[in-house]
C-alpha positions, 0 to 999 in steps of 0.5 A: 646334600641334606634336604634342608639345604635344597634351594627348592621345595618338594611335594610328593605325588605318591608315598613312594615315588614322584615329586613336584618341585617348586621354587627354582627357575631352570632357565637361570644358572644353578650351582653345582650343589643344586645340580647334585641335589637334583640328580640325587632326587631324580634317583630317589624319587624317579620323577621330578615335575618342575612347575611354572618354568615358562619356555625353556630354550632348546639349548638350555634344555640340552644343558640341563640334560647334560647334568645327567650325561651326554644326550643321545639322539636316535629319533626323527629330526623335525625341522622345527626342533630348536636343537639337534638333540631335542625331539619335538613332538606335536599334534600338528605334523607341521610343528613336530613329529606326530603319533609319538608314544602311541605304540604301547607301554615302554621305556625309551631306548629298549632297542639300544644295548644300554637303554637311555638313562634319563628322559627330560620333557618340556611342554612348549605349547600346552593343549587342554588335554593329552596326558603323558602316563607313567608307571613305577616299574618296581611297584608294577613288578611287585603287584604280580602274583608269584607265579607270573613274576617267576615266568617273567624272570625267565624271559629275555626280549629282542627288539625289532630294530638296531641292537639285537642283543637279548635283554632280560625283561625283569632285572634290577635297576643299576643304581637302586637295585629295585625291580625294573623292566626292559620292554617296549610293547610296540618294538619287540620282535621276540622273547627268549625263554631261559637264555643260556640254559639247556631250556633256552627257546626263542619265540618269534612274532611271525604270524598274523592270523594266529597270534604266536606266543610272543604276541600273547606275552606282549598282551599279557604285559599290557594287561598288567599295566591296564588292569593288574597295576592300573591303580599305580598309574600316574596321568600327568596332566600338563600345565604351561611351563612344566618341565619333567625329569624322569629316571627312564629305567625306573618308569614305564610310560606311554602317551594318552590317545588324546595327545593326537587330538587335532589343534582345532579341538584341544589347541596346539600341543608341542613338547620337547624331549631329550634322552640321556645316553645309557650307561648300563646294559640290563642284566641279572644281578645273580648271573656273573655273565651279565655283570659287565658295564654296558660301555665295556661290551659283552663277553664273547660267550654272552654276545654269541648266545644273544646273536643266535637269537636275533633272527631277521628283524627289520630295520626302521628309524627308532623314535623312542 
């Protein structure tokens, strides 16, 4: 579908990623052709911001999510949520889950064998401040010095919950081939160096008084987002009616600290989010052992090698 045929207008946020969308009401039925155009634009631009959408119902939010695949809900269920697949977050615990997104930069679903493919956000009650912050991972990786990129390319992460299979920290996006990161600064138990080679070695996050290598690596990654690549960061300042569709594999994100300010100071914040089931396990393009589609499972050799590194992480209810 060519751009001229699109029934909405696009305005760029940045030269290489992000678009504001105007001229379409997501609450109303749209054609299959329009759905395909939106899917193409999310893949191409990584983040679409639909302005002036009013209040989109939970049911409609899920319907829009299903344009990209079935929803997958692994997070806390709040009693005020309008739909079982809608994650409701707030700065008031009576209105939604609090503290969400404040554990560090991440992609959603890094604890899954196949991380979530898309995330869709809708502001229902808009505070005066409290940004959601996004980072384009291809550009973040591109900002690394060659030596640091080479080190990251040797690292595999182990989540602290659910699926304990090792995933490459640095890999290629399954649809675009651009650089991507599988990471969560607040939900990583360990890293593995040089998985599947004679140099393979795991480093466990097992010390409080003396930060081990795993903690130092997490700090190094955080520093890239806060310093090296800080100029690439986009702070989304919510406006009433905003509805965002993001390529979860292409963008890192976190919640600004102001998202937790009390309603008495900034007004009530209520945001609805859905996540779409992942389709691909992160893998290296050049490694034939990691070519297989996530939903077809890993081969026995890969699975055994990954499970050997999954040393006794705790459980817990994941939220992102």
